[in-house]
C-alpha positions in Angstrom: -15.2 19.1 38.9 -14.2 19.1 35.3 -10.9 20.2 33.6 -10.2 21.7 30.2 -8.0 19.5 28.1 -5.1 21.4 26.6 -1.4 20.7 25.9 0.7 20.4 29.0 3.5 22.1 27.2 1.8 25.5 27.8 0.4 27.0 31.0 -3.2 26.0 31.6 -5.8 26.1 34.4 -8.2 23.3 35.4 -11.8 24.4 35.7 -12.4 24.1 39.5 -15.4 26.3 40.2 -15.9 28.0 43.5 -19.2 27.2 45.2 -21.5 30.2 44.4 -24.6 28.7 45.9 -26.6 30.9 48.2 -26.2 29.2 51.6 -27.8 31.2 54.5 -25.8 31.6 57.7 -27.2 29.6 60.7 -26.2 30.1 64.3 -24.9 26.9 65.8 -25.9 26.2 69.5 -23.4 27.5 72.1 -21.2 24.7 73.5 -21.1 23.8 77.2 -17.4 23.2 76.9 -14.8 24.7 74.6 -11.3 23.5 73.7 -8.8 26.1 72.8 -5.3 25.5 71.3 -2.2 27.6 72.1 1.6 27.3 71.9 2.6 25.0 74.7 5.0 27.5 76.3 2.7 30.6 76.1 -0.2 29.6 78.3 -1.0 32.2 81.0 -3.6 30.3 83.1 -3.8 27.2 85.1 -6.4 24.5 85.9 -9.1 25.9 88.2 -8.7 29.5 87.1 -11.9 31.5 86.3 -11.7 33.3 83.0 -13.8 36.0 81.4 -14.6 36.7 77.8 -11.8 38.7 76.3 -9.2 37.6 78.8 -5.8 36.8 77.3 -5.0 33.1 77.8 -1.8 33.0 75.7 0.2 35.4 73.6 -2.2 35.2 70.6 -5.2 33.6 72.3 -8.2 35.6 73.7 -10.9 33.7 75.5 -14.2 33.6 73.5 -16.1 32.5 76.6 -16.6 33.0 80.4 -16.0 29.9 82.5 -13.5 27.8 84.4 -10.4 26.1 83.1 -10.8 22.4 83.8 -7.9 20.8 81.9 -4.6 21.8 80.2 -2.8 19.0 78.4 -0.4 18.5 75.4 -2.0 18.3 72.0 -0.5 17.3 68.7 -1.5 19.7 65.9 -2.5 18.6 62.4 1.1 19.4 61.1 2.8 17.7 64.0 3.3 20.8 66.1 3.3 20.6 69.9 0.4 22.6 71.3 -1.5 23.0 74.6 -5.2 22.2 74.7 -7.2 24.3 77.2 -10.6 22.9 78.2 -13.1 25.5 79.6 -16.5 24.8 81.1 -18.7 27.6 79.8 -20.6 29.6 82.4 -24.3 30.5 81.8 -23.5 34.3 82.2 -21.1 35.9 79.8 -18.8 38.4 81.6 -16.6 40.8 79.7 -13.0 41.5 80.9 -12.3 45.1 81.8 -10.2 47.4 79.7 -11.4 46.5 76.2 -11.6 49.6 73.9 -14.4 50.5 71.5 -13.6 52.7 68.5 -16.7 53.7 66.6 -14.9 56.1 64.1 -11.5 54.7 63.0 -10.8 57.9 61.1 -10.4 59.8 64.3 -7.8 57.5 65.8 -4.2 56.6 65.0 -3.2 53.4 63.3 -1.2 52.1 66.3 -4.1 52.7 68.7 -6.5 50.8 66.3 -4.0 47.9 65.9 -3.6 47.6 69.7 -7.4 47.6 70.2 -7.9 44.9 67.6 -5.2 42.8 69.2 -7.0 42.9 72.5 -10.2 41.9 70.7 -8.7 38.8 69.2 -7.5 40.2 65.9 -3.7 40.4 65.9 -2.5 42.0 62.7 0.9 42.8 61.4 0.4 44.4 58.0 3.3 46.9 58.4 3.7 50.1 56.5 4.0 50.9 52.8 1.0 49.0 51.5 0.3 50.2 48.0 -3.0 48.5 47.3 -5.7 47.1 49.5 -8.2 44.6 48.3 -11.5 43.5 49.9 -12.4 40.1 48.5 -15.8 38.5 48.3 -14.2 35.4 46.7 -13.5 32.4 48.8 -10.1 30.7 49.1 -11.2 27.1 48.4 -13.9 25.5 46.3 -15.6 24.3 49.5 -15.9 27.6 51.2 -18.9 30.0 50.7 -18.4 32.3 53.7 -17.0 35.4 52.1 -19.7 35.5 49.4 -22.5 34.9 51.9 -21.3 37.4 54.4 -21.4 40.1 51.7 -24.8 39.0 50.6 -26.3 39.3 54.1 -24.2 42.3 55.3 -23.5 44.5 52.3 -24.7 47.5 54.3 -21.7 47.1 56.6 -19.2 47.7 53.7 -18.9 51.5 54.4 -17.7 51.0 58.0 -15.4 48.1 57.0 -13.8 50.2 54.3 -13.3 53.1 56.7 -11.4 50.7 59.0 -9.3 49.4 56.3 -8.4 52.9 55.1 -7.4 53.9 58.6 -5.1 50.9 58.9 -3.5 51.3 55.5 -3.6 55.0 55.0 -5.0 54.5 51.5 -7.7 56.8 49.9 -9.1 54.0 47.7 -9.5 50.3 48.0 -10.6 47.6 45.5 -13.6 45.4 46.1 -13.4 42.1 44.1 -16.8 40.3 43.6 -18.2 37.5 41.5 -20.6 38.3 38.7 -23.5 37.2 40.9 -22.6 39.9 43.4 -21.9 42.7 41.0 -25.3 44.4 41.2 -25.3 44.2 45.0 -21.8 45.7 45.1 -22.8 48.5 42.9 -25.6 49.5 45.3 -23.6 49.1 48.5 -20.2 50.6 47.5 -19.3 53.9 49.2 -17.0 56.5 47.7 -13.4 55.4 47.4 -14.1 51.9 46.4 -13.4 50.4 43.0 -15.3 47.3 41.9 -13.6 44.5 40.1 -15.3 41.3 38.9 -13.4 38.0 38.9 -14.6 34.6 37.6 -15.8 32.3 40.4 -13.0 29.8 39.6 -10.3 28.5 41.9 -7.6 29.8 42.6 -8.9 33.3 41.9 -9.8 33.8 45.6 -6.2 33.3 46.8 -4.6 36.6 47.9 -1.5 36.1 45.7 -3.6 35.5 42.6 -6.0 38.4 43.3 -3.1 40.9 43.7 -1.5 39.8 40.5 -4.9 40.4 38.7 -5.7 43.7 40.4 -2.3 45.3 40.8 0.4 43.4 39.0 3.0 46.2 39.5 2.5 46.6 43.2 5.4 45.5 45.4 3.3 45.3 48.6 -0.4 44.6 48.7 -3.0 43.5 51.1 -6.0 41.2 50.6 -8.7 40.8 53.3 -11.8 38.6 53.0 -15.2 40.2 53.7 -15.8 37.7 56.6 -12.7 38.8 58.5 -12.9 42.5 57.7 -16.6 42.7 58.7 -15.9 40.8 61.9 -13.0 43.2 62.8 -15.2 46.2 62.1 -18.1 44.9 64.3 -15.8 43.9 67.2 -14.0 47.3 67.2 -17.2 49.2 67.0 -18.8 47.2 69.9 -15.6 46.8 72.0 -16.4 43.1 72.3 -13.8 40.3 71.5 -14.2 37.8 68.7 -16.3 35.0 70.0 -17.7 33.3 66.8 -16.3 32.1 63.5 -18.2 31.5 60.3 -17.6 28.1 59.0 -18.8 26.2 55.9 -19.8 22.6 56.8 -19.5 20.4 53.6 -20.4 16.7 53.5 -20.8 15.6 49.8 -22.0 12.1 50.7 -25.0 13.6 52.6 -25.5 16.5 50.1 -25.0 18.8 53.1 -23.6 22.3 52.8 -24.2 24.8 55.6 -22.7 28.1 56.7 -22.6 28.1 60.5 -21.8 30.8 63.0 -19.9 28.7 65.5 -18.4 29.7 68.9 -14.6 29.5 68.7 -13.4 26.4 70.6 -16.4 24.3 69.8 -15.2 20.7 69.4 -15.7 19.2 65.9 -17.3 16.2 67.6 -20.2 18.5 68.7 -20.8 19.6 65.1 -20.6 16.1 63.7 -23.0 14.8 66.3 -25.5 17.6 65.7 -25.9 16.7 62.1 -25.5 12.9 62.5 -22.3 12.9 60.3 -20.5 9.6 60.2 -16.8 9.9 60.8 -15.5 6.3 60.5 -11.9 5.2 60.1 -11.9 5.3 56.3 -13.4 8.8 56.1 -11.3 12.0 56.2 -12.0 15.0 58.4 -10.4 18.1 56.7 -10.1 21.6 58.1 -9.6 24.3 55.5 -11.2 22.9 52.3 -10.6 20.4 49.6 -7.5 22.1 48.0 -5.6 23.7 50.9 -7.1 21.9 53.9 -5.3 19.8 56.6 -6.5 16.3 57.5 -7.4 15.9 61.3 -6.7 12.6 62.9 -9.6 12.9 65.2 -12.7 14.9 66.1 -11.0 16.2 69.2 -9.9 19.2 67.2 -12.0 22.4 67.6 -13.0 25.4 65.6 -10.4 28.2 65.7 -10.4 31.8 64.4 -8.7 30.4 61.3 -11.2 27.7 60.5 -13.0 28.4 57.3 -14.5 25.0 56.6 -15.1 21.5 57.9 -15.0 19.0 55.1 -15.9 15.3 55.6 -14.8 13.2 52.7 -16.2 9.6 52.5 -13.8 6.8 52.2 -14.7 6.0 48.5 -13.7 9.5 47.5 -10.4 9.6 49.3 -7.4 9.8 46.9 -4.5 7.7 48.2 -1.1 9.2 47.4 1.6 6.8 46.4 5.4 6.6 46.6 5.6 6.3 42.9 8.1 7.9 40.4 7.3 11.0 38.5 5.8 10.3 35.0 7.4 13.5 33.5 4.0 14.6 32.1 4.6 18.2 33.1 1.1 18.9 34.2 2.1 20.0 37.7 4.4 22.7 36.3 2.0 23.8 33.6 -0.8 24.3 36.1 1.2 26.2 38.7 0.0 29.8 39.1 3.5 30.9 40.3 5.1 29.3 37.2 7.4 27.1 39.3 9.1 23.9 38.0 7.1 21.8 40.5 8.3 18.4 39.2 12.0 19.4 39.8 11.3 21.0 43.2 9.5 17.9 44.5 12.2 15.5 43.2 14.9 17.4 45.0 12.8 17.6 48.2 12.1 13.9 48.0 15.8 13.1 48.3 16.6 15.8 50.8 18.2 18.3 48.4 16.6 21.3 50.0 19.2 23.9 48.8 18.3 23.0 45.3 14.7 23.6 46.1 15.6 27.0 47.3 17.4 27.8 44.0 14.2 26.8 42.2 12.2 29.4 44.3 10.2 26.9 46.4 9.4 29.9 48.7 7.3 31.4 46.0 4.8 28.4 46.1 1.4 29.6 47.4 0.4 26.0 48.2 -2.8 26.2 46.1 -2.8 22.4 45.7 -3.4 22.4 41.9 -0.2 20.4 41.2 -1.4 17.5 43.4 -4.9 17.8 42.0 -3.7 17.1 38.4 -0.8 14.7 39.2 -1.5 11.4 37.4 1.1 9.5 39.4 -0.7 10.6 42.7 2.6 11.9 44.2 2.3 13.9 47.4 3.6 17.1 45.8 2.3 19.5 48.4 3.9 17.4 51.2 7.2 17.5 49.4 7.0 21.3 49.0 6.0 21.9 52.6 8.9 19.6 53.7 11.3 21.7 51.8 10.0 25.0 53.1 10.1 23.6 56.7 13.7 22.5 56.4 14.8 25.7 54.7 13.2 27.8 57.4 15.6 26.3 59.9 18.5 27.9 58.0 17.2 30.8 56.1 19.6 32.7 53.8 17.3 35.1 52.0 14.1 36.5 53.4 11.5 37.1 50.8 8.7 39.5 51.4 5.5 37.8 50.6 1.9 38.9 50.0 0.1 39.8 53.1 -3.4 38.7 53.8 
């Protein structure tokens, strides 16, 4: 990744290209055992229970498999949250729980009915009313990911049904489709009536919802951005009346020159994927879920694929950047590169010393956590960690609730 050299006294953007390679989607073998994570106090089953595909196991957890619960134990999440880990031995025959609803024509049904059906199928959404602009994005949200682009390449014929679902959920007559230049011709052939096409450079952070909305509809007070991977999956599940069972994931291992888009059963342990492709995960390597810029490091391969997993990134030890408890150099690059225009250096200094109310006054809640500040920091300060700490502490005693961009 290369960066453009300009004065740090003006806003500037590092050249971090999105991966635009054509990476076909491959189906990963179904696991014999899945591990699902839920809030510790919301689990609705016990060890020994037989479960069916689509059965609700916790408040926001729908079973992607049929089988028997063999273990429920505490599990520490990547951000230190206390979770429950549910292990299920997968049965050979997949049985669907009764009562799931199929809606083939969203236009003939009310919004509340569609939302309830999607929630039962493993797609809880809370977009609310008053959405002024809806964007379908073919751009990915991290330089490592390629799933949104590839889903559109392989399933552009599904765009009409997906747009109809989005229109029924938002009440909008027109939506905007954002594509890269490589996908522009395909989009022109596939787009139905009511869709406006916008082309955006395949450069990070253009794929982030907050950045896209500012480019597409800068005056809108409430907008929605949905990636093609999620929207197409929602449309397919609703039409078939079958719950979400699989997630598309980009597997990226630079040391092995390995990049794959995999269709993986939700709950598949990361260890299964690493073993399948003979990927070394030694102590000095980093296992990252969510990409190079916004991902979270996992402390072991006991983690599993969830409905929110977009990528699995294995970084070899020699490429790992070690952050240091060093003072700020006052170079100003972190603030210059911030898409939200925040004084990142000041926010992080206040957070470092526990002055969280000062962080609030500097609008830390407007941070979209793109990671660019840490990417350009010459002092290797853990800037994103300071920002997340401030947000976490301020959330315990909120004073003003800001309405953010919905995605």
